[in-house]
N, C-alpha and C positions, 0 to 999 in steps of 0.2 A: 509431107506426110504427116499424119496427126500420128500424135504417140500414143493415143486412145486406139483400140479395136473395136468395131462397130460392133454393139451388144444386140444377139441374136435376136431375129423378129420374136414377138409374142414376148419377149421377157419381162418380169414383173419389178418394178421398182420397190425398193423398202422403204418402211415407215421409221425411222427411227425414235421411239418416243417412250415414257414409262407413264403407265396408267397406274403402278400401285398405290394404294391409299396410304399404307402404312409404310415404310421403311428405311432403313440407315444407308444400306448397299446393296445396288439390284443389278442384275448382268442385265443385258438385251441380246436377244438371239434372234436371227432372219427368220421368216416364215420358212416353213417348211424344212429349217435344218434338222439333224440330231445331235443329241447332246454325246460329247464323246467322239464325233467326227469334225475332228477340227478344221479339216479343208472347207466345209460346207457352213459349220458353227461359227466361224470368222469370218465369212466371206460377206463381204458387203458391195453391193451394188452400185455400181457409178451411177451418179444423177438421185439417187436415194434421198430422200427428205429427211432431215433431224429437226427435230421439238426438243428443246429445255425449258422445261417451265419456271417462273422465278424461284428462288430458294431452294436449285438444285444446281448441279453441275455436272457436265458428260464429261469420260475421261475415255479418248480413245488410244489403246496401250498398240502399238506395231513393235512388232521382233525383227531388226536389224541385226547384219553380220557383224555391228558395232557394237550390239547394244539393244536395251529394250527402249523404245521412244516415245513420248508420249506427249497428246495434244489434249488443251483444257479448253470446254466450250463452256461458258456461267451463261444462265438462264437471267432475262430472258430470251430466247432465242428460236427463229422459226424462218428456217430456208432451206435450198437444196444444197448437198455438200458439193464444195465447189476448192479449188485449189485455194483461191485466196483467202476461204474460210480455215483454209488447214495449212499454214505457211510448210510444216512439213511433209506434205502429199508430192508437196513440188517434186521431191528424193524417190518417190517410188511408183508413181503413177506409171512409171515404162512396165511396171509387174504386172502388167495385166494378164487376166486369166481368160481363159474360152467363156462364153456364156453370159458376156458382159459384167466380168468380175475383176475392175481392174485393181481390188486392193485388200488385202487381208488384215483384220483390224480385231480386237474385243473393246467393246462399249460397255463402260458401267457408268451407272447413275449414281452420286451421292447424294443425299437430303442434305439439306445444310438447314433446313427450317424445324427440321422433326426434332422434338426432345423425346429423349429416351432415358425412362426410369428404370433404374436397377434395385429391386430390394433384395436387402441382405440380413442376415442374423448371425451374428456372433456364439455360438456356444457357450455354456459356461467355462469359464479359466479362473484362476486364483488370482487376485492382485492384493498385494500387500500395502500396509500404511508405513510410511519410511521411519515410524516412532515406534512404531510395534511388527517387527520384522518376523517373529512368531506364528504370525496367526495369519493364515491368506483365506480370504473371501472369497466363494464363486462369484464370478458377477458373469452378465449374460446380455449382448446389446442389439437390439434390433433398428431397423431403419431404412432411410430409400435415399439414394442419390442420381441426381438429377445432369445429363450432361447431351451435350450435341457437337457436331464435328462445325469448326470457324475456321480453323485453316488446314483446307485439305489436302494441300501438298504434302505437310507435314504429315497429317496423317498415311498417305500413301506411302513415306519414305519408311513408315513404320509396320507396315500392313501390306501382306500379297492379297491384291485385288483376283485374284485368278482362284484362291482357295478362301476368301473371307466368306464365314458364315456366322451370322448376327448371332445365333444362341451360342455359339463357340466364344465370341468376342463379348458377351453379355456375361458367361460362366468366367472368362479371364477378369474382367471388369469386379466384377462379385466378389474372386478370391483376392484380388489385390485388397478393394476394400477391406475386405475381412481382417486383412494383416493389419491395414494402416489403423483400422478403429482400434484394434485390441492391441496396438503398441500406443495411441493414443492414452484408453480409457486405462491401461495399466500404471503410463506414467503422471495421469493426471493429479494422483496421491502429492507425490513429491513438484512436481510442475509448477501446479496452479496451486498447492499448500491446501488440498480439500479431504479433509480427512474422508477416508474408505466407507464408514459407515452414513456418510452423507452426498456419496456419491450420485444417488438417482434424485436426490434434489437440486443436485447441479447439472443438470440434462443441458440447460442451455448455454450454460457458459462453457462445459465441455465442446458442446456443438459448433459455437464461436471457437472454442480453442483448434479443433481439429478443421473447419471448413477448408481454409485455404492452405493448411498444409496436403489435404486430399488432392484440391485443387492443382495444384502445382506437380503432386505425383500425376496423378490422370494425364494430365498435360504432357509431360515429359515421357511416360511410359508409353502412353496409347493414343496421342496426339489427339485427346478429344479436351473441350472445355467443358467445368462442371460449373451448372447455372445453380447449382443447389445441393444443400447436404442437408437430411432431416433426421435427426437420430429420436425415434420415436419413445425409447422406453430404454432405460438402464435399470435392469433387476438382479437384486441382491438374493442371493439363497440364504434366506434368515432359518432356516432349517438346517443350517449348516455350522460344524463344531466350531471353524473358525470364527464364524458371525458371533456366533453365543459366547466362547473365550474374549474376542475382541471386547463385546457390548459389556461385560463383567468388568475386564480391565479399566475401559474409558470412562466407566459408572464410577469406579473408586475412584480415578483420578479428578472426574469431576468433584466427587465428595469432599475430597480433600483441599481443591482449590477453592470452593467454596466455605469451607473452615476458615482456610488461610487468610480469605478476604475477609470474612467475618471476625477473624481478631484481629487484622490490619485496621478494621473499623474502628473496632471497642478502643482498641491502642492509640488511635488518632483522636477520639474522640475523650479519653485518659487528658494526653497533651493537651487538647484546646481548653479541657477544663481548668488543668492545672496554671496554665496561661494566665486564664481568665481569672483566675481567684489570686495570682501573684500582681497582676497589674491591679486588679481591686485594693489589694494591699499595700501597693506603691501609692495609688490615689489616696488612700485612707492616711498615709504619713504623710503627705504632701498636704492634708488639708488640716492636719492636727501636728503640725510642724514641733508647736511646744510642748506637747505633750511628749513627741517624740525625744525631743531633745533631754528631757530631764529623765527616761528611762535608759537613755545612752548613758548620762550625767552617773545615773545610779551603778550602772555595770562599772564604769571606771572604779567608781568609788569601790565598792568591792573586790574589785581586781588588786587594786592598790592596798586597801584593806590587807589582804591576804599576803603579799607581796613585802607589806612592812612588817607583817608577821614571822616572816622567813629571814630577814635581813640579819639578824643574830646567830641562825643557825651556822653551825661548823666554826663556830668564833668570827665570823665575819663581822666587823664594825665595833666588835668588844675592846675595852681598856686591859692591858694586861702590865702589870707593878711590878713583876718579878716575880721571880718563887720555882721557876724552870726554867730561869736562864736567857728568857726574851722579854722585853719591856717596851712599852710604847703601845700605838693603836695606829689605825689607817685612816686617815683624813678621807681622803676618797671617799669611802664606805661613810663613812660618816655622813660626808654633804651631799652623798646620795640618797643615803636615809632620811636627810631632813627637807631635802626637796622632793621625795615624793611624801615625806608626810605631810607638806605642805598642801600639794596638792591635793591628796588625799582629804585633807581638811578643808579645804575650800569645795570639793565636791560633795563632801558630807554635808557641809554648811549651807549649799543651794540643795541639797536634797530635803534636809530638815525644814527651811525656809518653804519651800513648794509646799510640804507634808501640812505645815503648819497652815499656809493660805487655804489648802484644800479642806483642813477640817473648821477652821473659821468661815462662820457667817459672814457671807461679805455682799452687799450690793451687787446688783450683776456688773457688767463691764460696759463701759460706756462705749455705744456706737462708732467703730470706725472703719474708716476708707480699706475695701480689700481690691488689690489687683489682678487680673491675670498678665502672666510672662510670657511673650511668645520664643519657645525654646525651640530651634530646629525646625520650624512652620508648623509646631503643635502649641496650643495653650496649655500653660500648664497657671498650678495656684488653686484659689486665688492664697496672696499673700498681705500680710499687715506690712504697715510702713517699718516697721522694726526689724520682721523678717527680711524686707530689700534690702536694711541698711547691713545685715548680716551677710546677705548675699553679693552687695555692693562690696563688702570688706574680702571676702575671699575669690571674688573674680568673676563670678558667677551672674554678675546683674552689672549692665554697665548703662550710662547715660546717651547709647544708640539702642539702646534695646525697647522693644514693641511691647507697649502697655495698654490694658485696656477695662473699665469697669463698669458695672452698672449704670448707665446713662450717657457713656458717649458714645457717639454715632460709629466711631471706627477706630482702630490701633490708632496710636500715636506713639512717639519717640519721649522716653522718660524723660528726656530733659526739655521737654517741649511742654511739660506737665507741671504747673505751679505746684499742686502739691508735694512733688518728688522733687525738687531742688534743692530742699535741706537732707535729702539722701547723701547726694552727692560731695555734700561739707561738713557732713558730721563727723569725717575723720579727720583729728586735727595734724596739721602741717609737719612735716619732718625737721626738728629742731638744728637749726645752725649752730655748727662749734664757734 
């Protein structure tokens, strides 16, 4: 015996299909049904045909004693409703009704290809710069969010298809986006280091920063996939008191910063100039070593003369032949005075000789070779052989030092230059006892 009752003669089969041109969720109703009359509104005749286009999914919702059951038919599909197409029907086909209606179900079509655009506008709200929390600037945001349904099973878990209304759904989406965008823009100055007065010029940067966040939130809370967020404009209320005060403060800070940078630039120029003058002075001293030595000898002579003039102060170095109980003299003081006097005398003689040589008209000096010496990778000099002898004596010039003079093709060790061999033999050997 068949488990299906034979349909009444003259019964009409239904064709379940969606011909809507633009929709997100659409509910199918049988021919002749009356909305509100659930018995007929949800009645599906056995043997009716089902058509689901590509990019659609048909959802059959059954009420069972143990809950609500669902079948999903993804397009493209075009066939007669059979048990093999709907595995869940095998358990309910026995619930046949008179009039050729073996089962009841609600049929919903979900559009997986249609992209829904929701325009949003966030009215003026105060945004604060973290550096100037005393001044709130009113800011408004306008834009569009595009989304569609990809994971329809997750979408159904979050929404009741029986009471779904696209207008209400878009309103919920719009309210949520408004909250998300408002929160993102309010935090942008601190999170992205953007001054409040520059927010309207950073629309693209803010858009990129919040697009991922909005996509994750809408997927989690509404089961939709965001395909794009487009912030059309970020508008500052430039007539507000907060904006004017913030602009005045930032203007003063900018002026102070420019002044500080100017002073820093001037200071760096001064240091560079002084360093250049010092380097030039040292180069002049190196090029005129002889004159520099004469100046230093003169300074030593003057200092010695002054010290010599003070050696007799307070009885230092004096001879006491008696008269008030102490007689004798201080030999150490006398010897120090004699040594100091000798040094002063030598310096003074040298100074006088140099002065006399400078005052006397003499023939020009005989041309002599001068050499440059490499010190720490830098060329110094030029030096005459006499100066090189002095440098060898004080240890600043050795036989391994690199030298160069006009006419040489490259640098050579001093010991390899024939003219400089006398430099290293100019110091007499230490006498043996």
